[in-house]
Each structure stands twice: as structure tokens, then as C-alpha cells.
C-alpha angles and dihedrals in degrees: 000000000000092000089050091051090048091053090049089050093051090048090051091050091052091048091049091050090049091051090051098046106022096104093047093049094047095046093051090046091052092050092047091053090052091052090050092049091049094051099039103027095091098044093091089071091078097025129266140206121283091245092054092047091052091049090049091050091050092047092049092052095040098047096070092040094053094047092047093047092049092051089050090049090053092047096053097040113098117250093243090065095050123078120206096259091058089055090047088058093061096081089051089058089054087050089052090053086060088069131206129302091236095064132021098153129030093192133020091252091062090071090061091059095069092114090055090051089050089056090048090051091056092049095045091044090056091044094054091043089053093050092049094046094047102041112017116101141122123062114045089215091058091047092050093047092048093050093049091047088049091055090046092050091052091048092049092049089050087049090058093047091050090051090052091050092049091050091050091052106037109172135185099222095060097048100081119036124228092251089061091054092047095051102037097044086067097034108027120201108294094213093156090072096049132091114257096257094051092043090057096045098045091044090053092054093048092052097038095105089062089053091049090053089059093052093045094051088233137119123256107238099214140355110227125224095252091050091051094048093044093049092047091056095043093052090049092050092048092238097115094100092055089048091053091051089050091049091054088051089054090049088053088055092052096047104037108023138044094264091117090061106027096064096060132086088254092051095049090043091056091050093049090049091049093053092048093046095049092047089051091051091050093049092048093048096042101045111015107038123080106230098184094101095055131081113257093236091056091051090051091049090052091052090049092052095046098042092040091052090050093050093048094046095043093046091048091050093048090050090050093049091050096043127113088251091060093044091053090049090053093046098052090049093052095242089146099166094055089043092055091046093055091046091052093047093051090049090053093054090041093233094166113107103032092086098050128092115260090240094228124133132187122253134207125172116192095203094052093047093048091052096049102039125059094186118064104201113160092207092057099046109135134186107269094202133028117254114285126224117246106237125219093248090054091052091049091049091052094050092046092049093050090050091048094050092048091049089050089057096051097268095304123128092216089091089068091059097053115089096203103075133174119235102215102295095341123083121223118237110275112243111204098199145097121286095253091051089049091055091053093047093050092043091056092043091049093050091051094047093049090051090049094055096035097099096036124102112260141168128250091258088057091053090052090051092048092051092047093047093049092048094050094044094051091042094054091050089047089056091048090053102037107021111021089158087071090064133060118315116274092025111153130203089205089085089064091056091051091049091050091053091050094047089063086076094051122096101222092193089059097053096090092048091049091062088062096038138041102243118104111229093229134125102194147033109308120169122227093244095048111122090236093057092042090050093053090045090052091051091050091049093052094047089046091062086075093222120165111274093246092051092049091053091047091053093050092046091049090053091054093047090052091049090049092051090044090054091048093050093048097044115097125244096254094056091053092046092051091052090058088079093052134066094244102082100136097112090051089049092057096043086060093040090055090054090055099049103077098046102078097035 
């Protein structure tokens, strides 16, 4: 009985401590989550570790819950148990619900919940108003500061809801204002006189509406003169790939951050009001409020909330004012002095690479996996190799191939979306099969061809082609295994498992010899229509054309580029948008690249 009473006593002590310190713990937890979201929210742009992504996901989900629970706790607690500082903290919780500029949505689906957030805003607005009306009294300075912070919190939460709504309804017409059209149609973007970094970033903003049309599955009505001229120069200067990566970074801003709201007069007005309001709250609390009647820890918590809010808001505003969005705004309005100042400041802090994609893509080679794994369980398939970095020569080869294919089809991009391509005057074998089967067949053929030319003397350009072909081949199979939703509809990863089981019967060392002989390097029953057999037959057919080695590599590379663009053009908007928060953007890159190709030709 005594042990039972002791446990009850300990439980009562814990409950008493919680009742005494619950508000303080919850408020500090809410603030800490906001700091974490501010610091880590933008790391997904370049890719981050799984642990960090999980922590970010937990923080994103927990932040709103903690703030809402704390406001509810304040609302139901009797006034006699709340001191005035606890009530003063309520508007800061509403400010926390407004979130950080670096992350408004963790996933694409979060943008579609803006109506639910609007309902939450109404409820929390009424809840905070109730707490202030019921419990706030005393110093007029404290009352004034609390009311202004209350208005700011509601405005910031509305700011977040508006950003979610804008991200859910991205449109082309509202991207570029009429002033931009009026000015730049007469004075198109003079990218030739810019440094490389500025050329890429300003070019990305000018061409952003074309990128949006790809994500919205809609057709761009008209390409303006300044877009045409800008694109013409960028393609000629071989910077178009960097521009596309920058455009995807801007699309990330529009879909997952407050960029759609910040860079408006309303957005900057809210941020100016927030800085003034928080400074007013600090001055009132620091100089005009008697703090003798409050516990020292509560005073410190209040300072943390006020100073922390100022630092977060001021830092966010400075980042917004120095962003590429703000620089583009200054440029199109001809405010050249301010434009040059912001460019110089960004150069001083070296804010160049944090926006850009990491350039890494996943890899999966069927032959290597079949050799190293006896069990072929689809649920346990792992990446054999770490992601590889896309080199500059590979990017140039891709852009050049897209341009060449478009030119071959009379300047129309439709040629990129047809899987039966012509290689110069020779037509590739027609493969009457589904897209996933085609990937497997070409993957096997590519592996065999690369083995065949491995020991032969070749030039540096050939080595670049080999590396690019291997990267694209392994990447497309990686997508088929890990992200089939990024490919054509009804694509199944099950075909990879079947191919892996069949490759166990293939003598990999005999593949190269098979291309010069007539004996299949197999040790078991393979049917004529099996993808493995068809892949080896395709390789033998291509080698049998007796093309020059460089031309053979160019044909194989062209086939993979076409398949990549075909996948990009047949993948829906949501799949592309979700990949913006991952490292593996290459299909999205080439969907946008394909939309660029016909314009300057």
C-alpha cells in the first residue's frame, strides 16, 4: 500500500509541476520548432539526408499542433492561474502558426489544404481574442503591445494561407507583370553584358512562364520578344541547362515557400509592419513595464520570444530583399543602382550555389545487381551505387542532342516525344513494346555495347559519350525501380524483377563476344521475346550496322535522350512537382529542356 501511495504521490508531483510550467515549456517548444523550420526548411532544395528530412517532417507537423494546443491550454485555464506575461505570449503563438518563409508546405498536398488553414485561422483568432479579452489587464503598454502582436499574428497566418493558395493555383498570366512586357519588349534582356551568375538568374526569371506551362500541363499562349531573344542567346552560350536548373529552383520557391506572397507590395508591407510591431513590443516591455511582480524565468522567456521573433522576421525580410526575385523586380523597373547594390551584396556573402540543384542522380544497373544478389525481392531492392554527379560535358551533350533532334524534325519539339527516331539516314529498329519494356531492352543493349567497345581505342569525346550513356541508362532503370510514377502511366517495376531473374542465366563476360558471333551467352531457357534476348539482339543489330564507333555511341545516346524527354512529357504535373524537393530532378529538367528547344530554331 505504501508503494502505491508513493507512486500516486510522485504522479501528483509530476502533475503539479506540469501545471506550473506547462505554458512555459510549450511556448519555448513552439519557438524552437520555428527556429528549426527557418534554418532547415530550405535544405531540401539541394537534397538532404534522410534523417534531416524526417526531422523536418516531424517539426513541420508538430509546430502547428504545439501552438494550437498551447492556445487551447491558455483558453481553458482560469484567469487566476495565468499571469499577464503568459497572456502576452498568446499572440506570439498565433505568429508561430504563420510559419516561416522558408517552408509553407512539406508536400504538394499541403497546398491543397489552404481552406482548412483558413478555418483554423478563424478559430485561433477567436481563441486568442478570447484569452486577451478575458485575462489581459494592467499596464497600458503591455495591452497595446499584445493587441498589435495579435493583429500581426493574424496577418502572418493569413500570409501563409495566401501562399498556400497561390501555390495550389500557379498560373502563367500572373507571373510576369505588364510593366515587364512593356519595358523588355523594347529592350530585351541584355544577358551578353552580364556576369555568368546574373545571366543565368535573370534568364531564368524571364523564361519562368514557359517552365510553369510545363508544370501546369497547359500550353503557353505566346512567346514574347524578350523571351525569344533571351533564349536565343542562352542556347548559343551553352547556359540553357543552368537556366533550367535555376527555373526549377524558382518553381520550388513558388510551390513550397512564401515566394508567391513575399515579393509583392502586400508581402513587403506585412514584413515592414512585423518589424515595427516587434520593436514596439520590445521597447514597451524593456522600458515601460514593471517586471518586479513576475518570475525571472518568465521575463527571460518573454525576451526570448520578442528578440527571437525580431531576428527571424528581420532575417527573412533581408533574405527576401536580396533574393533573385527582388533583383529581377529592380531590373525590369530600371532601378539600376539598387539592382547593382543587391548584386554586390549577394556576391559578398557568396550566395551563389545554395539555390542550385545538387546535380546528383540515382543509379541502378540490372547486370550488377543480378551478379551480386542471389535473392530477387522487389521490396528489398537497394541502390547498388550512390548517386552520381552529372558532369558539364554530359549536360552539354544532352542539350546538343535535344537541339539536333528538334532541328531534324523541322524545328518542332514533337520529335522529342516520338520513340521511333531516325539516326541520321539510318532508322533504328522499331520496338513494338511498352515503355517499361523498352527501357529494359535498351538498358541491356547499352550494357552489351559498352562492354564491346570497352577495350577498343577511343577518343576523349567517345569517353564522354560512354559516361553520359551509362549515366542515363542506369538512371532510367533507377526510375523504373524506385519511382515508376515519374515515367509513363501504367509503368510497372515488376518487369525489372522479371529481368533480374532472367539475367541470372546470362553470361555477362560473353556479351561482348556475342556481338561478334552468333551464340547467345545464356545458360538456361530464355524465350525469344524476353527483354533480355531482345536487348542482346538490339545490341547485335546496332553493332552489325558497322557504323563508326563515335556514330554508334551518338545513336545510343540519342535514343536515351528521346526516352528521357518522352518520360518527362508524359509524366503528370504532380510527379514533377514532388521531385522538386528531392535530388533526382533530371526528368523534370528535360521536360523543361524540351520546351526550350524549338524556340530559337
